All heavy atoms as TSV, in Angstrom:
chain	resi	resn	atom	element	x	y	z
A	1	MET	N	N	17.742	-18.536	-38.506
A	1	MET	CA	C	17.833	-17.829	-37.337
A	1	MET	C	C	16.792	-18.354	-36.327
A	1	MET	O	O	15.653	-18.515	-36.682
A	1	MET	CB	C	17.613	-16.300	-37.554
A	1	MET	CG	C	17.632	-15.553	-36.324
A	1	MET	SD	S	17.345	-13.725	-36.483
A	1	MET	CE	C	17.772	-13.212	-38.082
A	2	ASN	N	N	17.164	-18.638	-35.175
A	2	ASN	CA	C	16.308	-19.135	-34.135
A	2	ASN	C	C	15.846	-18.002	-33.230
A	2	ASN	O	O	16.250	-16.825	-33.374
A	2	ASN	CB	C	16.903	-20.317	-33.336
A	2	ASN	CG	C	18.110	-19.934	-32.666
A	2	ASN	OD1	O	18.413	-18.752	-32.281
A	2	ASN	ND2	N	18.983	-20.868	-32.310
A	3	ALA	N	N	15.080	-18.302	-32.173
A	3	ALA	CA	C	14.534	-17.349	-31.232
A	3	ALA	C	C	15.640	-16.601	-30.507
A	3	ALA	O	O	15.461	-15.386	-30.197
A	3	ALA	CB	C	13.501	-17.984	-30.367
A	4	LEU	N	N	16.687	-17.288	-30.107
A	4	LEU	CA	C	17.696	-16.663	-29.317
A	4	LEU	C	C	18.455	-15.675	-30.184
A	4	LEU	O	O	18.771	-14.605	-29.667
A	4	LEU	CB	C	18.703	-17.751	-28.836
A	4	LEU	CG	C	19.897	-17.269	-27.953
A	4	LEU	CD1	C	19.313	-16.501	-26.761
A	4	LEU	CD2	C	20.774	-18.369	-27.624
A	5	HIS	N	N	18.809	-15.968	-31.448
A	5	HIS	CA	C	19.446	-15.025	-32.327
A	5	HIS	C	C	18.560	-13.762	-32.474
A	5	HIS	O	O	19.126	-12.639	-32.388
A	5	HIS	CB	C	19.794	-15.601	-33.639
A	5	HIS	CG	C	20.815	-16.686	-33.591
A	5	HIS	ND1	N	20.604	-17.898	-34.286
A	5	HIS	CD2	C	21.947	-16.786	-32.957
A	5	HIS	CE1	C	21.642	-18.657	-34.076
A	5	HIS	NE2	N	22.498	-18.015	-33.261
A	6	GLN	N	N	17.300	-14.012	-32.697
A	6	GLN	CA	C	16.402	-12.843	-32.836
A	6	GLN	C	C	16.345	-11.960	-31.593
A	6	GLN	O	O	16.371	-10.713	-31.692
A	6	GLN	CB	C	14.955	-13.265	-33.252
A	6	GLN	CG	C	14.019	-12.161	-33.604
A	6	GLN	CD	C	14.473	-11.401	-34.768
A	6	GLN	OE1	O	14.837	-11.876	-35.764
A	6	GLN	NE2	N	14.453	-10.041	-34.619
A	7	TYR	N	N	16.372	-12.633	-30.440
A	7	TYR	CA	C	16.354	-11.910	-29.240
A	7	TYR	C	C	17.578	-11.119	-29.029
A	7	TYR	O	O	17.541	-9.971	-28.585
A	7	TYR	CB	C	16.196	-12.924	-28.011
A	7	TYR	CG	C	16.329	-12.314	-26.638
A	7	TYR	CD1	C	15.340	-11.425	-26.180
A	7	TYR	CD2	C	17.448	-12.561	-25.884
A	7	TYR	CE1	C	15.460	-10.835	-24.855
A	7	TYR	CE2	C	17.606	-12.012	-24.629
A	7	TYR	CZ	C	16.621	-11.134	-24.171
A	7	TYR	OH	O	16.742	-10.539	-22.937
A	8	LEU	N	N	18.720	-11.633	-29.389
A	8	LEU	CA	C	20.009	-10.952	-29.260
A	8	LEU	C	C	20.011	-9.709	-30.220
A	8	LEU	O	O	20.462	-8.616	-29.774
A	8	LEU	CB	C	21.161	-11.846	-29.562
A	8	LEU	CG	C	21.410	-12.946	-28.483
A	8	LEU	CD1	C	22.569	-13.897	-28.974
A	8	LEU	CD2	C	21.731	-12.364	-27.120
A	9	PHE	N	N	19.511	-9.886	-31.388
A	9	PHE	CA	C	19.411	-8.705	-32.339
A	9	PHE	C	C	18.446	-7.683	-31.720
A	9	PHE	O	O	18.758	-6.523	-31.794
A	9	PHE	CB	C	18.942	-9.207	-33.701
A	9	PHE	CG	C	19.969	-9.802	-34.552
A	9	PHE	CD1	C	19.711	-11.045	-35.107
A	9	PHE	CD2	C	21.194	-9.244	-34.699
A	9	PHE	CE1	C	20.648	-11.675	-35.917
A	9	PHE	CE2	C	22.185	-9.883	-35.486
A	9	PHE	CZ	C	21.881	-11.131	-36.110
A	10	ASP	N	N	17.372	-8.108	-31.208
A	10	ASP	CA	C	16.418	-7.111	-30.630
A	10	ASP	C	C	16.914	-6.397	-29.475
A	10	ASP	O	O	16.675	-5.124	-29.308
A	10	ASP	CB	C	15.064	-7.796	-30.313
A	10	ASP	CG	C	14.353	-8.333	-31.506
A	10	ASP	OD1	O	14.581	-7.738	-32.652
A	10	ASP	OD2	O	13.413	-9.157	-31.373
A	11	THR	N	N	17.632	-7.054	-28.605
A	11	THR	CA	C	18.199	-6.465	-27.408
A	11	THR	C	C	19.349	-5.408	-27.827
A	11	THR	O	O	19.402	-4.354	-27.316
A	11	THR	CB	C	18.782	-7.467	-26.408
A	11	THR	OG1	O	19.801	-8.240	-27.008
A	11	THR	CG2	C	17.694	-8.260	-25.767
A	12	TYR	N	N	20.110	-5.822	-28.831
A	12	TYR	CA	C	21.193	-4.882	-29.287
A	12	TYR	C	C	20.480	-3.591	-29.876
A	12	TYR	O	O	20.908	-2.523	-29.605
A	12	TYR	CB	C	21.984	-5.641	-30.376
A	12	TYR	CG	C	22.976	-4.702	-30.987
A	12	TYR	CD1	C	24.138	-4.253	-30.357
A	12	TYR	CD2	C	22.777	-4.209	-32.374
A	12	TYR	CE1	C	25.069	-3.422	-30.999
A	12	TYR	CE2	C	23.723	-3.372	-32.978
A	12	TYR	CZ	C	24.867	-2.953	-32.273
A	12	TYR	OH	O	25.719	-2.143	-32.905
A	13	ARG	N	N	19.476	-3.856	-30.750
A	13	ARG	CA	C	18.748	-2.716	-31.336
A	13	ARG	C	C	18.078	-1.874	-30.306
A	13	ARG	O	O	18.162	-0.616	-30.364
A	13	ARG	CB	C	17.720	-3.209	-32.363
A	13	ARG	CG	C	17.098	-2.133	-33.168
A	13	ARG	CD	C	16.025	-2.715	-34.114
A	13	ARG	NE	N	16.621	-3.772	-34.901
A	13	ARG	CZ	C	16.116	-4.966	-35.048
A	13	ARG	NH1	N	15.084	-5.353	-34.379
A	13	ARG	NH2	N	16.714	-5.875	-35.757
A	14	ALA	N	N	17.519	-2.418	-29.331
A	14	ALA	CA	C	16.859	-1.620	-28.236
A	14	ALA	C	C	17.919	-0.854	-27.421
A	14	ALA	O	O	17.677	0.303	-27.100
A	14	ALA	CB	C	16.103	-2.611	-27.343
A	15	ALA	N	N	19.043	-1.450	-27.216
A	15	ALA	CA	C	20.103	-0.699	-26.445
A	15	ALA	C	C	20.604	0.458	-27.205
A	15	ALA	O	O	20.821	1.490	-26.667
A	15	ALA	CB	C	21.203	-1.675	-26.074
A	16	ARG	N	N	20.782	0.241	-28.518
A	16	ARG	CA	C	21.277	1.428	-29.358
A	16	ARG	C	C	20.276	2.490	-29.524
A	16	ARG	O	O	20.607	3.617	-29.590
A	16	ARG	CB	C	21.627	0.800	-30.755
A	16	ARG	CG	C	22.687	-0.299	-30.812
A	16	ARG	CD	C	24.012	0.258	-30.954
A	16	ARG	NE	N	24.138	1.005	-32.222
A	16	ARG	CZ	C	25.197	1.673	-32.584
A	16	ARG	NH1	N	26.244	1.641	-31.887
A	16	ARG	NH2	N	25.186	2.347	-33.677
A	17	LEU	N	N	18.978	2.135	-29.568
A	17	LEU	CA	C	18.006	3.186	-29.743
A	17	LEU	C	C	17.303	3.687	-28.499
A	17	LEU	O	O	16.529	4.592	-28.516
A	17	LEU	CB	C	16.832	2.567	-30.637
A	17	LEU	CG	C	17.175	2.136	-32.063
A	17	LEU	CD1	C	16.029	1.479	-32.729
A	17	LEU	CD2	C	17.736	3.336	-32.802
A	18	GLY	N	N	17.786	3.106	-27.329
A	18	GLY	CA	C	17.286	3.645	-26.019
A	18	GLY	C	C	15.843	3.136	-25.794
A	18	GLY	O	O	15.169	3.784	-25.025
A	19	GLU	N	N	15.460	2.078	-26.367
A	19	GLU	CA	C	14.108	1.497	-26.118
A	19	GLU	C	C	14.141	0.483	-25.021
A	19	GLU	O	O	15.232	0.032	-24.716
A	19	GLU	CB	C	13.564	0.886	-27.438
A	19	GLU	CG	C	13.402	1.925	-28.566
A	19	GLU	CD	C	12.985	1.293	-29.843
A	19	GLU	OE1	O	13.091	0.012	-29.915
A	19	GLU	OE2	O	12.740	1.976	-30.843
A	20	PRO	N	N	13.019	0.088	-24.498
A	20	PRO	CA	C	13.024	-0.951	-23.518
A	20	PRO	C	C	13.374	-2.288	-24.082
A	20	PRO	O	O	13.025	-2.556	-25.212
A	20	PRO	CB	C	11.515	-0.952	-22.935
A	20	PRO	CG	C	10.755	-0.209	-23.954
A	20	PRO	CD	C	11.694	0.667	-24.679
A	21	MET	N	N	14.002	-3.157	-23.220
A	21	MET	CA	C	14.482	-4.435	-23.741
A	21	MET	C	C	13.215	-5.377	-23.898
A	21	MET	O	O	12.239	-5.333	-23.163
A	21	MET	CB	C	15.331	-5.101	-22.713
A	21	MET	CG	C	16.610	-4.384	-22.453
A	21	MET	SD	S	17.670	-4.486	-23.953
A	21	MET	CE	C	19.052	-3.621	-23.445
A	22	PRO	N	N	13.284	-6.214	-24.945
A	22	PRO	CA	C	12.185	-7.139	-25.103
A	22	PRO	C	C	12.259	-8.307	-24.117
A	22	PRO	O	O	13.361	-8.493	-23.545
A	22	PRO	CB	C	12.443	-7.714	-26.540
A	22	PRO	CG	C	13.895	-7.564	-26.764
A	22	PRO	CD	C	14.269	-6.287	-25.950
A	23	PRO	N	N	11.181	-9.025	-23.858
A	23	PRO	CA	C	11.217	-10.057	-22.928
A	23	PRO	C	C	12.096	-11.266	-23.521
A	23	PRO	O	O	12.124	-11.459	-24.664
A	23	PRO	CB	C	9.811	-10.500	-22.759
A	23	PRO	CG	C	9.067	-10.037	-23.967
A	23	PRO	CD	C	9.826	-8.782	-24.397
A	24	ALA	N	N	12.689	-11.975	-22.628
A	24	ALA	CA	C	13.458	-13.166	-23.067
A	24	ALA	C	C	12.544	-14.247	-23.666
A	24	ALA	O	O	11.340	-14.363	-23.285
A	24	ALA	CB	C	14.291	-13.682	-21.907
A	25	PRO	N	N	13.030	-15.037	-24.575
A	25	PRO	CA	C	12.253	-16.150	-25.105
A	25	PRO	C	C	11.783	-17.078	-24.028
A	25	PRO	O	O	12.616	-17.443	-23.178
A	25	PRO	CB	C	13.205	-16.837	-26.080
A	25	PRO	CG	C	14.316	-15.877	-26.340
A	25	PRO	CD	C	14.379	-14.998	-25.165
A	26	GLY	N	N	10.540	-17.464	-24.054
A	26	GLY	CA	C	10.010	-18.418	-23.107
A	26	GLY	C	C	9.479	-17.744	-21.850
A	26	GLY	O	O	8.967	-18.446	-20.927
A	27	THR	N	N	9.565	-16.415	-21.752
A	27	THR	CA	C	9.114	-15.759	-20.520
A	27	THR	C	C	7.583	-15.929	-20.327
A	27	THR	O	O	7.111	-16.130	-19.168
A	27	THR	CB	C	9.388	-14.297	-20.609
A	27	THR	OG1	O	10.817	-14.124	-20.808
A	27	THR	CG2	C	8.982	-13.536	-19.392
A	28	HIS	N	N	6.811	-15.882	-21.324
A	28	HIS	CA	C	5.315	-15.970	-21.207
A	28	HIS	C	C	4.736	-17.289	-21.665
A	28	HIS	O	O	3.540	-17.402	-21.827
A	28	HIS	CB	C	4.695	-14.773	-22.087
A	28	HIS	CG	C	5.260	-13.467	-21.665
A	28	HIS	ND1	N	4.987	-12.849	-20.445
A	28	HIS	CD2	C	6.038	-12.610	-22.275
A	28	HIS	CE1	C	5.496	-11.710	-20.413
A	28	HIS	NE2	N	6.184	-11.492	-21.533
A	29	ASP	N	N	5.551	-18.325	-21.732
A	29	ASP	CA	C	5.065	-19.634	-22.151
A	29	ASP	C	C	3.936	-20.208	-21.295
A	29	ASP	O	O	2.935	-20.714	-21.744
A	29	ASP	CB	C	6.143	-20.589	-22.275
A	29	ASP	CG	C	7.079	-20.393	-23.484
A	29	ASP	OD1	O	6.668	-19.468	-24.283
A	29	ASP	OD2	O	8.089	-21.029	-23.621
A	30	VAL	N	N	4.178	-20.139	-20.002
A	30	VAL	CA	C	3.181	-20.724	-19.064
A	30	VAL	C	C	1.870	-19.964	-19.133
A	30	VAL	O	O	0.769	-20.571	-19.209
A	30	VAL	CB	C	3.726	-20.638	-17.623
A	30	VAL	CG1	C	2.673	-21.072	-16.681
A	30	VAL	CG2	C	4.947	-21.548	-17.558
A	31	ALA	N	N	1.871	-18.639	-19.260
A	31	ALA	CA	C	0.643	-17.870	-19.416
A	31	ALA	C	C	-0.091	-18.224	-20.665
A	31	ALA	O	O	-1.295	-18.322	-20.710
A	31	ALA	CB	C	0.990	-16.360	-19.382
A	32	VAL	N	N	0.641	-18.450	-21.783
A	32	VAL	CA	C	0.045	-18.774	-23.089
A	32	VAL	C	C	-0.681	-20.137	-22.932
A	32	VAL	O	O	-1.777	-20.347	-23.321
A	32	VAL	CB	C	1.065	-18.768	-24.209
A	32	VAL	CG1	C	0.479	-19.402	-25.412
A	32	VAL	CG2	C	1.575	-17.370	-24.414
A	33	PHE	N	N	0.055	-21.118	-22.277
A	33	PHE	CA	C	-0.607	-22.473	-22.177
A	33	PHE	C	C	-1.847	-22.379	-21.272
A	33	PHE	O	O	-2.809	-23.075	-21.607
A	33	PHE	CB	C	0.414	-23.410	-21.607
A	33	PHE	CG	C	1.493	-23.824	-22.474
A	33	PHE	CD1	C	2.807	-23.877	-22.137
A	33	PHE	CD2	C	1.266	-24.150	-23.824
A	33	PHE	CE1	C	3.874	-24.199	-22.917
A	33	PHE	CE2	C	2.254	-24.500	-24.674
A	33	PHE	CZ	C	3.615	-24.515	-24.251
A	34	ARG	N	N	-1.832	-21.628	-20.206
A	34	ARG	CA	C	-2.989	-21.443	-19.390
A	34	ARG	C	C	-4.127	-20.742	-20.155
A	34	ARG	O	O	-5.270	-21.163	-20.003
A	34	ARG	CB	C	-2.618	-20.622	-18.053
A	34	ARG	CG	C	-1.851	-21.407	-17.184
A	34	ARG	CD	C	-1.534	-20.613	-15.853
A	34	ARG	NE	N	-0.691	-21.397	-14.959
A	34	ARG	CZ	C	0.044	-20.904	-14.107
A	34	ARG	NH1	N	0.169	-19.605	-13.969
A	34	ARG	NH2	N	0.776	-21.685	-13.310
A	35	ALA	N	N	-3.788	-19.809	-20.978
A	35	ALA	CA	C	-4.884	-19.110	-21.711
A	35	ALA	C	C	-5.436	-20.129	-22.766
A	35	ALA	O	O	-6.714	-20.014	-22.918
A	35	ALA	CB	C	-4.272	-17.840	-22.419
A	36	VAL	N	N	-4.668	-20.902	-23.391
A	36	VAL	CA	C	-5.223	-21.839	-24.349
A	36	VAL	C	C	-6.082	-22.863	-23.616
A	36	VAL	O	O	-7.147	-23.232	-24.042
A	36	VAL	CB	C	-4.042	-22.562	-25.073
A	36	VAL	CG1	C	-4.558	-23.728	-25.852
A	36	VAL	CG2	C	-3.358	-21.567	-26.004
A	37	ARG	N	N	-5.664	-23.332	-22.468
A	37	ARG	CA	C	-6.423	-24.289	-21.633
A	37	ARG	C	C	-7.701	-23.698	-21.297
A	37	ARG	O	O	-8.834	-24.342	-21.386
A	37	ARG	CB	C	-5.613	-24.714	-20.440
A	37	ARG	CG	C	-6.364	-25.714	-19.570
A	37	ARG	CD	C	-5.785	-25.893	-18.233
A	37	ARG	NE	N	-5.899	-24.539	-17.530
A	37	ARG	CZ	C	-5.259	-24.257	-16.415
A	37	ARG	NH1	N	-4.355	-25.159	-15.901
A	37	ARG	NH2	N	-5.392	-23.140	-15.882
A	38	ASP	N	N	-7.716	-22.444	-20.693
A	38	ASP	CA	C	-8.957	-21.820	-20.310
A	38	ASP	C	C	-9.859	-21.643	-21.440
A	38	ASP	O	O	-11.090	-21.736	-21.347
A	38	ASP	CB	C	-8.636	-20.465	-19.661
A	38	ASP	CG	C	-7.917	-20.725	-18.352
A	38	ASP	OD1	O	-7.937	-21.852	-17.811
A	38	ASP	OD2	O	-7.289	-19.657	-17.824
A	39	ARG	N	N	-9.373	-21.238	-22.613
A	39	ARG	CA	C	-10.214	-21.005	-23.809
A	39	ARG	C	C	-10.874	-22.304	-24.244
A	39	ARG	O	O	-12.054	-22.384	-24.627
A	39	ARG	CB	C	-9.344	-20.420	-24.940
A	39	ARG	CG	C	-10.104	-20.306	-26.248
A	39	ARG	CD	C	-11.299	-19.383	-26.078
A	39	ARG	NE	N	-12.113	-19.366	-27.207
A	39	ARG	CZ	C	-12.571	-18.275	-27.794
A	39	ARG	NH1	N	-12.234	-17.147	-27.317
A	39	ARG	NH2	N	-13.337	-18.341	-28.890
A	40	ARG	N	N	-10.115	-23.471	-24.257
A	40	ARG	CA	C	-10.703	-24.692	-24.592
A	40	ARG	C	C	-11.785	-25.155	-23.552
A	40	ARG	O	O	-12.797	-25.661	-23.985
A	40	ARG	CB	C	-9.626	-25.845	-24.657
A	40	ARG	CG	C	-8.644	-25.527	-25.882
A	40	ARG	CD	C	-7.666	-26.629	-26.047
A	40	ARG	NE	N	-8.412	-27.903	-26.422
A	40	ARG	CZ	C	-7.916	-29.029	-26.332
A	40	ARG	NH1	N	-6.726	-29.253	-25.894
A	40	ARG	NH2	N	-8.658	-30.087	-26.762
A	41	ARG	N	N	-11.612	-24.893	-22.277
A	41	ARG	CA	C	-12.556	-25.195	-21.319
A	41	ARG	C	C	-13.821	-24.403	-21.537
A	41	ARG	O	O	-14.950	-24.915	-21.446
A	41	ARG	CB	C	-12.113	-24.972	-19.919
A	41	ARG	CG	C	-11.094	-25.964	-19.392
A	41	ARG	CD	C	-10.679	-25.742	-17.978
A	41	ARG	NE	N	-9.784	-26.712	-17.489
A	41	ARG	CZ	C	-9.208	-26.691	-16.338
A	41	ARG	NH1	N	-9.337	-25.637	-15.541
A	41	ARG	NH2	N	-8.341	-27.690	-15.988
A	42	LEU	N	N	-13.676	-23.121	-21.857
A	42	LEU	CA	C	-14.773	-22.259	-22.107
A	42	LEU	C	C	-15.547	-22.717	-23.285
A	42	LEU	O	O	-16.773	-22.793	-23.335
A	42	LEU	CB	C	-14.351	-20.752	-22.371
A	42	LEU	CG	C	-15.473	-19.774	-22.775
A	42	LEU	CD1	C	-16.436	-19.644	-21.573
A	42	LEU	CD2	C	-14.850	-18.510	-23.185
A	43	ASP	N	N	-14.870	-23.082	-24.380
A	43	ASP	CA	C	-15.521	-23.567	-25.605
A	43	ASP	C	C	-16.358	-24.879	-25.339
A	43	ASP	O	O	-17.455	-25.059	-25.811
A	43	ASP	CB	C	-14.511	-23.869	-26.697
A	43	ASP	CG	C	-13.888	-22.503	-27.283
A	43	ASP	OD1	O	-14.494	-21.488	-27.000
A	43	ASP	OD2	O	-12.895	-22.607	-27.901
A	44	ARG	N	N	-15.719	-25.735	-24.511
A	44	ARG	CA	C	-16.401	-26.963	-24.186
A	44	ARG	C	C	-17.581	-26.664	-23.314
A	44	ARG	O	O	-18.661	-27.343	-23.543
A	44	ARG	CB	C	-15.408	-27.990	-23.483
A	44	ARG	CG	C	-14.357	-28.558	-24.504
A	44	ARG	CD	C	-13.461	-29.589	-23.809
A	44	ARG	NE	N	-14.271	-30.732	-23.491
A	44	ARG	CZ	C	-14.637	-31.722	-24.337
A	44	ARG	NH1	N	-14.315	-31.585	-25.609
A	44	ARG	NH2	N	-15.288	-32.762	-23.908
A	45	ALA	N	N	-17.502	-25.819	-22.366
A	45	ALA	CA	C	-18.636	-25.613	-21.472
A	45	ALA	C	C	-19.795	-24.904	-22.177
A	45	ALA	O	O	-20.923	-25.222	-21.978
A	45	ALA	CB	C	-18.221	-24.680	-20.283
A	46	THR	N	N	-19.471	-24.027	-23.126
A	46	THR	CA	C	-20.524	-23.356	-23.901
A	46	THR	C	C	-21.232	-24.213	-24.860
A	46	THR	O	O	-22.334	-24.041	-25.290
A	46	THR	CB	C	-20.017	-22.086	-24.580
A	46	THR	OG1	O	-18.994	-22.480	-25.433
A	46	THR	CG2	C	-19.579	-21.016	-23.592
A	47	ALA	N	N	-20.500	-25.342	-25.306
A	47	ALA	CA	C	-21.046	-26.339	-26.152
A	47	ALA	C	C	-21.892	-27.434	-25.465
A	47	ALA	O	O	-22.388	-28.302	-26.012
A	47	ALA	CB	C	-19.978	-26.937	-27.033
A	48	GLY	N	N	-21.815	-27.371	-24.133
A	48	GLY	CA	C	-22.507	-28.348	-23.301
A	48	GLY	C	C	-21.812	-29.635	-23.134
A	48	GLY	O	O	-22.376	-30.658	-22.699
A	49	ARG	N	N	-20.519	-29.693	-23.325
A	49	ARG	CA	C	-19.751	-30.852	-23.091
A	49	ARG	C	C	-19.023	-30.702	-21.728
A	49	ARG	O	O	-18.775	-29.613	-21.293
A	49	ARG	CB	C	-18.753	-31.076	-24.194
A	49	ARG	CG	C	-19.378	-31.322	-25.506
A	49	ARG	CD	C	-18.414	-31.648	-26.595
A	49	ARG	NE	N	-17.397	-30.597	-26.710
A	49	ARG	CZ	C	-17.231	-29.887	-27.787
A	49	ARG	NH1	N	-18.042	-29.966	-28.861
A	49	ARG	NH2	N	-16.277	-28.930	-27.801
A	50	PRO	N	N	-18.498	-31.822	-21.114
A	50	PRO	CA	C	-17.794	-31.658	-19.845
A	50	PRO	C	C	-16.495	-30.889	-20.107
A	50	PRO	O	O	-15.774	-31.097	-21.081
A	50	PRO	CB	C	-17.436	-33.079	-19.461
A	50	PRO	CG	C	-18.092	-33.989	-20.490
A	50	PRO	CD	C	-18.700	-33.142	-21.494
A	51	ALA	N	N	-16.179	-30.032	-19.128
A	51	ALA	CA	C	-14.963	-29.178	-19.301
A	51	ALA	C	C	-13.696	-29.679	-18.673
A	51	ALA	O	O	-12.704	-29.070	-18.712
A	51	ALA	CB	C	-15.282	-27.776	-18.784
A	52	ARG	N	N	-13.732	-30.843	-17.948
A	52	ARG	CA	C	-12.635	-31.365	-17.219
A	52	ARG	C	C	-12.433	-32.819	-17.588
A	52	ARG	O	O	-13.323	-33.532	-17.873
A	52	ARG	CB	C	-12.793	-31.231	-15.776
A	52	ARG	CG	C	-12.931	-29.777	-15.382
A	52	ARG	CD	C	-12.995	-29.644	-13.865
A	52	ARG	NE	N	-12.122	-28.531	-13.475
A	52	ARG	CZ	C	-11.082	-28.597	-12.641
A	52	ARG	NH1	N	-10.854	-29.718	-12.049
A	52	ARG	NH2	N	-10.446	-27.580	-12.478
A	53	GLY	N	N	-11.193	-33.170	-17.525
A	53	GLY	CA	C	-10.796	-34.664	-17.607
A	53	GLY	C	C	-10.684	-35.172	-19.050
A	53	GLY	O	O	-10.463	-36.423	-19.143
A	54	THR	N	N	-10.848	-34.433	-20.013
A	54	THR	CA	C	-10.829	-34.991	-21.309
A	54	THR	C	C	-9.458	-35.378	-21.843
A	54	THR	O	O	-9.274	-36.364	-22.454
A	54	THR	CB	C	-11.382	-33.925	-22.378
A	54	THR	OG1	O	-10.558	-32.739	-22.313
A	54	THR	CG2	C	-12.747	-33.613	-22.133
A	55	VAL	N	N	-8.402	-34.694	-21.399
A	55	VAL	CA	C	-6.979	-35.009	-21.861
A	55	VAL	C	C	-6.571	-36.373	-21.142
A	55	VAL	O	O	-6.131	-37.235	-21.771
A	55	VAL	CB	C	-6.023	-33.844	-21.389
A	55	VAL	CG1	C	-4.586	-34.304	-21.697
A	55	VAL	CG2	C	-6.341	-32.652	-22.168
A	56	ARG	N	N	-6.836	-36.452	-19.827
A	56	ARG	CA	C	-6.469	-37.724	-19.136
A	56	ARG	C	C	-7.233	-38.877	-19.644
A	56	ARG	O	O	-6.682	-39.998	-19.875
A	56	ARG	CB	C	-6.778	-37.563	-17.658
A	56	ARG	CG	C	-5.768	-36.756	-16.874
A	56	ARG	CD	C	-6.006	-36.797	-15.439
A	56	ARG	NE	N	-5.223	-35.919	-14.712
A	56	ARG	CZ	C	-5.631	-35.030	-13.789
A	56	ARG	NH1	N	-6.890	-35.017	-13.389
A	56	ARG	NH2	N	-4.725	-34.204	-13.214
A	57	ARG	N	N	-8.553	-38.692	-19.964
A	57	ARG	CA	C	-9.298	-39.772	-20.532
A	57	ARG	C	C	-8.787	-40.258	-21.857
A	57	ARG	O	O	-8.695	-41.414	-22.192
A	57	ARG	CB	C	-10.783	-39.305	-20.675
A	57	ARG	CG	C	-11.730	-40.406	-20.932
A	57	ARG	CD	C	-13.233	-40.023	-20.909
A	57	ARG	NE	N	-13.372	-39.001	-19.844
A	57	ARG	CZ	C	-14.108	-37.898	-19.972
A	57	ARG	NH1	N	-14.704	-37.583	-21.112
A	57	ARG	NH2	N	-14.153	-37.029	-18.938
A	58	THR	N	N	-8.420	-39.280	-22.722
A	58	THR	CA	C	-7.892	-39.591	-24.047
A	58	THR	C	C	-6.541	-40.394	-23.962
A	58	THR	O	O	-6.301	-41.325	-24.628
A	58	THR	CB	C	-7.721	-38.292	-24.893
A	58	THR	OG1	O	-8.968	-37.658	-24.973
A	58	THR	CG2	C	-7.205	-38.666	-26.254
A	59	VAL	N	N	-5.650	-39.794	-23.115
A	59	VAL	CA	C	-4.388	-40.456	-22.932
A	59	VAL	C	C	-4.549	-41.906	-22.368
A	59	VAL	O	O	-3.911	-42.851	-22.845
A	59	VAL	CB	C	-3.423	-39.653	-22.033
A	59	VAL	CG1	C	-2.176	-40.432	-21.622
A	59	VAL	CG2	C	-3.056	-38.344	-22.769
A	60	ARG	N	N	-5.416	-42.080	-21.382
A	60	ARG	CA	C	-5.658	-43.417	-20.906
A	60	ARG	C	C	-6.193	-44.335	-21.921
A	60	ARG	O	O	-5.869	-45.457	-21.995
A	60	ARG	CB	C	-6.657	-43.267	-19.607
A	60	ARG	CG	C	-6.757	-44.503	-18.889
A	60	ARG	CD	C	-7.701	-44.373	-17.703
A	60	ARG	NE	N	-7.326	-43.355	-16.823
A	60	ARG	CZ	C	-8.178	-42.276	-16.401
A	60	ARG	NH1	N	-9.360	-42.373	-16.720
A	60	ARG	NH2	N	-7.723	-41.416	-15.656
A	61	ARG	N	N	-7.072	-43.855	-22.784
A	61	ARG	CA	C	-7.672	-44.610	-23.815
A	61	ARG	C	C	-6.636	-45.063	-24.753
A	61	ARG	O	O	-6.583	-46.217	-25.296
A	61	ARG	CB	C	-8.738	-43.859	-24.549
A	61	ARG	CG	C	-9.560	-44.705	-25.528
A	61	ARG	CD	C	-10.708	-43.940	-26.168
A	61	ARG	NE	N	-10.303	-42.826	-26.886
A	61	ARG	CZ	C	-10.785	-41.561	-26.761
A	61	ARG	NH1	N	-11.706	-41.304	-25.801
A	61	ARG	NH2	N	-10.328	-40.571	-27.413
A	62	TRP	N	N	-5.629	-44.180	-25.122
A	62	TRP	CA	C	-4.560	-44.503	-26.051
A	62	TRP	C	C	-3.544	-45.551	-25.438
A	62	TRP	O	O	-3.089	-46.403	-26.127
A	62	TRP	CB	C	-3.752	-43.294	-26.427
A	62	TRP	CG	C	-4.459	-42.313	-27.304
A	62	TRP	CD1	C	-5.551	-42.474	-28.098
A	62	TRP	CD2	C	-4.041	-40.892	-27.566
A	62	TRP	NE1	N	-5.849	-41.389	-28.809
A	62	TRP	CE2	C	-5.020	-40.472	-28.442
A	62	TRP	CE3	C	-2.991	-40.138	-27.088
A	62	TRP	CZ2	C	-4.904	-39.123	-28.914
A	62	TRP	CZ3	C	-2.955	-38.844	-27.525
A	62	TRP	CH2	C	-3.803	-38.307	-28.455
A	63	LEU	N	N	-3.397	-45.399	-24.099
A	63	LEU	CA	C	-2.334	-46.315	-23.524
A	63	LEU	C	C	-2.907	-47.629	-23.085
A	63	LEU	O	O	-2.204	-48.584	-22.832
A	63	LEU	CB	C	-1.737	-45.609	-22.296
A	63	LEU	CG	C	-0.912	-44.292	-22.685
A	63	LEU	CD1	C	-0.347	-43.705	-21.434
A	63	LEU	CD2	C	0.230	-44.698	-23.637
A	64	THR	N	N	-4.228	-47.763	-22.948
A	64	THR	CA	C	-4.804	-48.968	-22.502
A	64	THR	C	C	-4.887	-49.952	-23.653
A	64	THR	O	O	-5.483	-49.607	-24.641
A	64	THR	CB	C	-6.200	-48.726	-21.900
A	64	THR	OG1	O	-6.087	-47.800	-20.816
A	64	THR	CG2	C	-6.819	-49.981	-21.320
A	65	PRO	N	N	-4.404	-51.172	-23.475
A	65	PRO	CA	C	-4.485	-52.168	-24.626
A	65	PRO	C	C	-5.842	-52.671	-24.878
A	65	PRO	O	O	-6.781	-52.614	-24.130
A	65	PRO	CB	C	-3.523	-53.242	-24.230
A	65	PRO	CG	C	-3.271	-53.121	-22.725
A	65	PRO	CD	C	-3.677	-51.703	-22.374
């Protein structure tokens, strides 16, 4: 069963029981990614390491021959 099937079951169950509908799959993905990014920046800043540019620098290092 994938996320869409589970969502359909949950919406059916919520409609039958008169409960609020669950959010659609993928609704909060952007917020989760931002929260993870902010947490990683906080961890790097508290450890005394630079908090910006690490992903670009790593990708550039991987792609540069």
